[in-house]
C-alpha positions as CSV (number, residue, x, y, z in Angstrom):
1,X,5.1,10.7,-23.9
2,X,7.5,9.5,-21.2
3,X,8.5,13.1,-20.2
4,X,4.8,14.1,-20.0
5,X,4.1,11.3,-17.7
6,X,7.1,12.2,-15.5
7,X,6.1,15.9,-15.5
8,X,2.6,14.9,-14.4
9,X,4.1,12.9,-11.4
10,X,6.4,15.7,-10.3
11,X,3.5,18.3,-10.4
12,X,1.7,16.4,-7.7
13,X,2.3,17.5,-4.1
14,X,4.4,15.4,-1.7
15,X,5.6,11.9,-2.3
16,X,2.3,10.2,-2.2
17,X,0.9,8.2,-5.1
18,X,-1.6,9.7,-7.5
19,X,-4.8,11.1,-6.0
20,X,-7.2,9.8,-8.6
21,X,-8.3,6.8,-6.6
22,X,-7.1,4.4,-9.3
23,X,-3.8,2.9,-10.0
24,X,-1.8,4.7,-12.6
25,X,-1.0,2.7,-15.9
26,X,1.9,0.4,-15.6
27,X,5.2,1.2,-17.4
28,X,4.4,-1.6,-19.9
29,X,1.0,0.0,-20.7
30,X,2.5,3.4,-21.1
31,X,5.4,2.1,-23.3
32,X,2.9,0.3,-25.5
33,X,1.4,3.7,-26.4
34,X,4.7,4.7,-28.3
35,X,4.1,5.0,-32.0
36,X,7.1,3.0,-33.1
37,X,9.0,-0.1,-31.8
38,X,12.1,2.0,-31.4
39,X,10.3,4.6,-29.2
40,X,8.6,1.7,-27.3
41,X,12.0,0.2,-26.4
42,X,13.3,3.6,-25.4
43,X,10.3,4.2,-23.2
44,X,10.7,0.8,-21.6
45,X,14.4,1.6,-20.8
46,X,13.5,5.0,-19.3
47,X,10.7,3.6,-17.2
48,X,13.0,0.8,-15.9
49,X,15.5,3.3,-14.9
50,X,12.8,5.4,-13.1
51,X,11.5,2.3,-11.3
52,X,15.0,1.6,-10.0
53,X,15.4,5.2,-8.8
54,X,12.0,5.1,-7.2
55,X,12.9,1.8,-5.4
56,X,16.1,3.3,-4.0
57,X,14.2,6.3,-2.7
58,X,11.5,4.1,-1.3
59,X,14.0,2.0,0.6
60,X,15.4,5.1,2.4
61,X,12.0,5.9,3.9
62,X,10.6,2.3,4.2
63,X,13.5,0.1,5.0
64,X,13.2,-3.6,3.8
65,X,11.8,-5.8,6.5
66,X,9.1,-3.5,7.9
67,X,6.4,-4.9,5.6
68,X,7.3,-8.4,6.4
69,X,7.3,-7.6,10.1
70,X,3.8,-6.1,9.9
71,X,2.5,-9.0,7.8
72,X,3.9,-11.5,10.3
73,X,2.3,-9.9,13.3
74,X,-1.1,-9.5,11.7
75,X,-1.0,-12.9,10.0
76,X,-0.3,-14.5,13.3
77,X,-3.1,-12.5,15.0
78,X,-5.7,-13.4,12.4
79,X,-4.3,-16.8,11.3
80,X,-4.9,-15.8,7.7
81,X,-2.7,-14.7,4.8
82,X,-2.4,-10.9,4.6
83,X,-1.5,-7.9,2.5
84,X,0.2,-4.9,4.0
85,X,0.4,-1.5,2.3
86,X,2.4,1.5,3.6
87,X,0.0,4.4,3.5
88,X,0.7,8.0,2.6
89,X,0.3,11.2,4.6
90,X,-3.0,11.7,6.5
91,X,-2.6,15.5,6.7
92,X,-4.0,16.1,3.2
93,X,-7.1,13.8,3.4
94,X,-10.3,15.3,2.1
95,X,-13.8,14.6,3.4
96,X,-17.3,14.7,2.0
97,X,-19.3,13.8,5.0
98,X,-22.3,15.8,6.4
99,X,-21.3,17.7,9.6
100,X,-17.6,17.8,8.7
101,X,-15.5,20.3,6.9
102,X,-13.4,19.2,3.9
103,X,-10.4,18.7,6.2
104,X,-12.3,16.5,8.5
105,X,-12.9,18.9,11.4
106,X,-16.4,19.3,12.9
107,X,-18.5,22.1,11.5
108,X,-19.7,24.7,14.0
109,X,-16.8,24.3,16.4
110,X,-14.9,27.6,16.8
111,X,-11.4,26.9,17.8
112,X,-8.5,29.4,18.0
113,X,-6.1,26.7,16.7
114,X,-8.4,26.0,13.8
115,X,-8.7,29.7,13.0
116,X,-4.9,30.2,12.8
117,X,-4.5,27.0,10.9
118,X,-7.0,28.1,8.2
119,X,-5.4,31.5,8.2
120,X,-2.0,30.0,7.6
121,X,-3.4,27.9,4.8
122,X,-5.0,31.0,3.3
123,X,-1.7,32.8,3.2
124,X,0.1,29.8,1.8
125,X,-2.6,29.4,-0.9
126,X,-2.3,33.1,-1.8
127,X,1.4,32.9,-2.1
128,X,1.1,29.7,-4.2
129,X,-1.4,31.4,-6.5
130,X,1.0,34.3,-7.1
131,X,3.9,32.0,-7.8
132,X,1.8,29.8,-10.1
133,X,0.5,32.7,-12.1
134,X,4.0,34.2,-12.4
135,X,5.4,31.0,-13.7
136,X,2.6,30.4,-16.1
137,X,2.4,33.9,-17.5
138,X,-1.0,34.5,-15.9
139,X,-2.8,32.2,-18.3
140,X,-2.9,29.1,-16.1
141,X,-5.9,27.8,-14.3
142,X,-5.6,26.3,-10.9
143,X,-7.7,25.1,-7.9
144,X,-6.9,24.4,-4.3
145,X,-10.0,22.2,-3.9
146,X,-9.1,19.3,-1.6
147,X,-9.2,15.8,-3.2
148,X,-12.0,13.7,-1.5
149,X,-10.8,10.5,0.2
150,X,-13.6,9.9,2.7
151,X,-17.2,10.2,1.8
152,X,-20.5,8.9,3.1
153,X,-23.5,9.7,5.4
154,X,-23.3,11.6,8.7
155,X,-21.5,9.4,11.2
156,X,-19.9,7.3,8.4
157,X,-18.4,4.0,9.5
158,X,-15.3,4.9,7.5
159,X,-14.4,7.6,10.0
160,X,-13.5,5.1,12.7
161,X,-10.8,3.7,10.4
162,X,-9.5,7.1,9.2
163,X,-9.2,9.0,12.5
164,X,-6.3,6.9,13.9
165,X,-4.2,7.7,10.8
166,X,-3.6,11.3,12.0
167,X,-1.5,10.2,15.0
168,X,0.3,7.3,13.3
169,X,4.1,7.7,12.6
170,X,4.1,5.1,9.9
171,X,0.5,3.9,9.0
172,X,-0.1,0.6,7.2
173,X,-3.3,-0.8,5.8
174,X,-3.4,-4.5,6.5
175,X,-6.0,-6.8,4.9
176,X,-6.9,-10.5,4.9
177,X,-9.8,-12.4,3.4
178,X,-11.9,-11.5,6.5
179,X,-10.2,-8.7,8.4
180,X,-8.9,-5.2,7.8
181,X,-6.7,-3.1,10.2
182,X,-4.8,0.2,10.4
183,X,-1.4,-0.4,11.9
184,X,1.4,1.9,13.1
185,X,4.8,0.3,12.8
186,X,6.7,3.3,14.2
187,X,9.3,5.0,12.0
188,X,10.1,3.0,8.9
189,X,13.4,4.9,8.5
190,X,14.8,3.0,11.5
191,X,16.2,-0.5,11.3
192,X,13.3,-3.0,11.6
193,X,15.2,-4.8,14.3
194,X,15.1,-1.7,16.4
195,X,11.5,-0.8,15.6
196,X,8.7,-1.1,18.2
197,X,6.1,-3.9,17.9
198,X,3.5,-2.9,15.3
199,X,0.5,-1.5,17.0
200,X,-3.1,-2.0,15.8
201,X,-4.9,1.3,15.8
202,X,-8.2,0.1,14.3
203,X,-9.5,-3.3,13.3
204,X,-12.6,-4.8,11.8
205,X,-13.6,-8.4,11.1
206,X,-16.3,-9.8,8.9
207,X,-19.1,-9.0,8.7
208,X,-18.2,-5.5,10.0
209,X,-15.0,-5.3,7.8
210,X,-15.2,-3.1,4.7
211,X,-14.7,-4.5,1.2
212,X,-11.3,-3.9,-0.3
213,X,-11.2,-2.9,-4.0
214,X,-7.5,-2.8,-4.8
215,X,-7.7,-1.4,-8.3
216,X,-9.5,1.8,-7.1
217,X,-7.6,1.8,-3.8
218,X,-10.9,1.9,-1.9
219,X,-12.4,0.4,1.2
220,X,-16.2,0.4,1.2
221,X,-18.4,-0.1,4.3
222,X,-22.0,-1.5,4.6
223,X,-23.4,2.0,5.1
224,X,-22.1,3.1,1.7
225,X,-19.2,5.2,3.1
226,X,-15.8,4.8,1.6
227,X,-12.1,5.6,2.1
228,X,-9.8,6.0,-0.9
229,X,-6.5,5.4,0.7
230,X,-3.3,7.2,-0.4
231,X,-0.2,5.1,-0.8
232,X,3.3,6.2,0.4
233,X,4.8,6.5,-3.1
234,X,5.0,5.0,-6.6
235,X,7.0,2.0,-5.5
236,X,4.2,1.1,-3.1
237,X,1.7,1.5,-5.9
238,X,3.7,-0.9,-8.1
239,X,3.8,-3.3,-5.1
240,X,0.0,-3.2,-4.9
241,X,-0.4,-3.7,-8.6
242,X,1.8,-6.9,-8.3
243,X,-0.6,-8.2,-5.6
244,X,-3.8,-8.0,-7.8
245,X,-5.0,-11.1,-9.6
246,X,-6.5,-11.2,-13.1
247,X,-10.0,-11.1,-11.6
248,X,-9.1,-7.9,-9.6
249,X,-9.0,-9.7,-6.3
250,X,-6.0,-9.4,-3.9
251,X,-3.3,-12.0,-4.0
252,X,-2.9,-12.8,-0.3
253,X,0.4,-14.0,1.1
254,X,2.5,-13.9,4.2
255,X,1.4,-14.4,7.8
256,X,0.2,-17.7,9.3
257,X,-2.3,-19.5,7.1
258,X,-5.5,-20.6,8.6
259,X,-5.7,-24.2,9.8
């Protein structure tokens, strides 16, 4: 059971968290599925070791202190408690919005750059298909269909929040009880003391702010559009899980509390 879960993680592209749009089961929940107490204890030990390794890897790419810095800046700006989440790569975002292709580019615009980009992807996909079929004996079934992260009507409100992610070096989603923002902290590999001031790329305040649904990792706007945000890695996912209350609402903290 434990090995199957680990294999599933390693089969996913990049270091980002699962693409299902929901938090994966916690180690405790997975270990509880073991058929005997001995296997449950073994699973708990394995998952604890994996969590420690994940945390060490995470701290190499998101050095301690960056989250606190982002939360401090936005908490002071909004005068509310906040929650900051390091987001994953924006390059693989999928779109289901009229007028846009699945990669978010505008339909009908013929660009030489887009042509060669799609051509390169086609070659990469073809090579990947050959390698996959060779490794699976030809009996496997695969799909390169892009996972949908952004969906809604034409001109979806969610697009204004998603577009800045493409240029961010280290994007963060920062939320408070009445505000939501996309923030770029600069490289999180650098020492936080040497990092530039976190920069707000997009911001919305109530009533324009979208609703945060942490369990499904989704922001939902009043026009029905939504953004299922990717997280940086599994350590970030565990952090988000620790900030969800029993009622499914975020547990706010940090920043400057409202007075």
